[in-house]
N, C-alpha and C positions, 0 to 999 in steps of 0.2 A: 314515634313513627317506626313502623316495622319494615325492615328491608329484606326482601326475598333474594335468595340466591337464584342464579339463572336456571339452575336445575329444577328448583321448586316453583318457578314462575308459571302461573296458569296459562297454558297455551291458548285457551279460549279468549284471553284478554289481548291477544296480539292485534295490533292495528294494521289493517290492510289498506294499501294505496293502489288505486286503479288509474292507469294512464289512459287518457282519452285519445281516440283515434282521430287525428285532424282530417284525414282523407274522408272519413265517414261524415264529419260535420260539413265539409265543403260540398260533398255530394248531396246532402240534404238541402243545403241552401240553394244549390243549382237546380235541384228538382222543383223546389218551391217557386224559384224565379221562372223556370220554364212553364210551370203550371199557370202562373199569373200572365205570362206572355201569350200563352195559347188560349187563355180563357176569353171567350167572345165578349163583345160589348153587351151590356144589359140592353133589354128591349127599349127602355125609355131613352137611353143615350142615342141609339141608332135612329129612333123615330124623331127625336129632337133635331138631330142633324139633317134628316130628310126634310122635315117641315121648315127648317131654317133656310135651306137651299131653295125649297119650293117657294117660300115667301119672297125672297129677294129676286128670284128668277122672274116671277110674274110681276112683282112690284116695279122692276126696272124696265119692263117691256114698254116701248113707246106708246102702244095702243092703250095699255092699262093706265099709263101716266096721263094720257089725254082724258080718260074717263074719270080718274081720281081728281086730277087738277085741270079741269077744262080751261083753256085760255080764252079770256074775254078781254079784248083790247079796249083800252080807254079811248076817249075822244082824242087825247093828246097823241096816243100811239097811232091812231088813224091819220091825224094831221101830219105827224112826223113822217109816216110812210109816204103820204101824198107829196110832201115837200121833197123827200128823197127822190121820188120818181120824177118830179119836175126838174130837179137839179141835174138829173141824168140827161135830160133833154138839152142841156146847155153844152153838152160835149160836141165839139166840132169833128166832123167825119172826114173832111177833106185832107188830102195828103199834104203834110208839112204845116197844117194849121194847128195852132196852140189853143187849147180850151182853157183860156185864162180864168174866165168867170167860174167854170166848174171847179178848177183847181182851188180857187180861194173859197168857194162855198163848201167844198168837201173838207178842207182843213177846218173851216168854221164849225161844222157839225161834229167833227172828230175831236178837236181840242177843246172848244168852248162848251160843247154839249148844251146848246140853248134849249129853252122851252119853246115849243113851236105851237102856234095857233093859226089855223086857216082862216083867212078873212074873206076869201072869195076865190074865183077861178084864177089860179096861178099867183095868188096874193097871200102873203103870210106875215105874221108878226112873230119876231124872235126876241127872246129875253135871255141875257147872259151877263156874266161878270168878268171884268178884267181885273188887273191888280189893284187899281185905284178907282175904278168907275163901274157903275152898273149901266148897261146899254140896253135900250129898247129900240128895235129897228123894224120898220115895216118895209117890205119889198114886193115888187111885182116882177116875175120872171117871164121873159118873152123869148120863146125858142126861135123866133124869126129875127131877133136881134140879140145875138149872144155876146156882144161886147159891151152892153150897158145894162145896168139895173137901177131902177129909180124907186123912190118912196119917201118915207119920213123916218127921222131918227131923233132920239133924245138921250142925253147923258144924265144919270142920276135923276134929280127932281126938276131939271130944267124943262123948258117947253120944247115941243117937237119942232124940228126944222126940216125943210124939204132938201133932198139931196139927189144926186145922180152919181153912180159909181161907173167909172170908165175903165175898161180892162183892155190892155194892149194886146193886139193879136201877135205881137213879136216877143213879149216878155210876160211870162205867167207869174213871176215872183212879185211884181209891184203893180199897184193900181191907184187911180186918182179918185178922190171924193170931192165933188163939186157941191158946195153948200149954197143953194140958190138964194136963201133968205139973207145971207151975209155976203154974198158975192165973193166967197173965199174958196181956195183950193188947197187940199191936203193930199199928201202922198203917203200911202201905206204899202206894206209888203209883208211877206212871210219868208223865212228861211227854210232850209231843207228839214229842220226839226219841228216845223210848225209854229215857231215863235213869231208872233205878230209884232210889227214895229211901225213906228211913224218916223218919217224923215224930217228932222228939224235941224236947220242950219247945217245941212249936208251930213248929219250924224243920225244913226239909227237909235231911236229910243224904244226899248222893248216894253210891251204893254201887258203881256200875259204869261209871265214866267211861272206863276203859281199854277195856272191851268196846264202848262206844259209839264211841270213836275208831277202833277197828279196823273196826267196821261201816261208818263213814263213809268211811274210806280204801278199803275194798273197793268201796263204791258208786262212788267216784270212778274207780277202776280200770275198773269195768264201763262207766262213761260214756265213758272214753277208748277202750276196745275197741269200743264201739258205734259210734264215729265211723268205724271201718274195717270194720264188720260187712258192708258191701256186698260186699267182696272176700273173704268167707270162705265156708266150707261152709254156714254157717247161712242164707245167702241163696239161695233156690231159683232166683231169676233169674240169679245169678252162675253157678250150676251149669249152667243151661241155656245161658248164653253160652259156657261152656267146650265144651259139646257142639257148638254151632254153629260155633265156631272149629275144632274138631276135624274136623267134616265138611267145612269149607271147605279145610283143609289137605290132607285126603285127596283131595278133588276136584282141587286144584291139582297134587298129586303124580301123580294118574292122567293129567291132561292133559299133564304134563311127560313122563311115560313114553311116551304116545302120540306126542308130537312127536319124541322120540328114535327111536322105532321107524320113523316115517315117514321121518326123515332117513336112517336106515340103509338102508331100502328104496330110496330115491331114489339113494343112493350106489352101491348094488349095481347098479341099472339103468344108471347112467352108466358104470360099469366094464365092463358087458357090451357 
């Protein structure tokens, strides 16, 4: 191994070290970042956004919804609507009068959600379940006698029996069922939560706790959905906001196309 003295060392073999300029590196990164930020969206992205807003704006329009999904009521829907209208006729209009029959019928349709079938004018067959029994009841509503309802009823697979329901003009919470075939009388009622009970030995025996629980869970679900109802088709303001956004996007797209056209024209002039 040969060792050179410093005086005889070839200067061309010197190793040079270059220090990088951190400020220059940072400026380059910032320039690239600014260029990316100022770079416009590609045409496909803008048009995809435009067509997405266009699709949902028209799809959520009530008129378009009726065309896409026309509502065709079933026979049960028609019978249920007719039943509802007839129950409204059981409301007493006089001052201080209590519409006991309507109160009980309204709770029945709300909590028990019976299947309804029209049997004739003002006559209906209702089918619903209680906690331990299936009930089939036929009734005739008489707007001229709003304190009584008569018809037939059967529980589970038993035979039909004739009954008459008597509603007190002074107490809407409780009513009597007179079973003519057995010459028996039963007292039923509902509390403020819609729970149906039968009075037995001066005690209330509740009959529809499962139905009440299902109803309460359904109401809680509606309350949760209502919190987000602003952003749904049910809110007219939200639909209008979609149209405004759509018009804004169309206007921006038109401006962009005009700018591109002017740029092409200026480029052609420079080339000439």
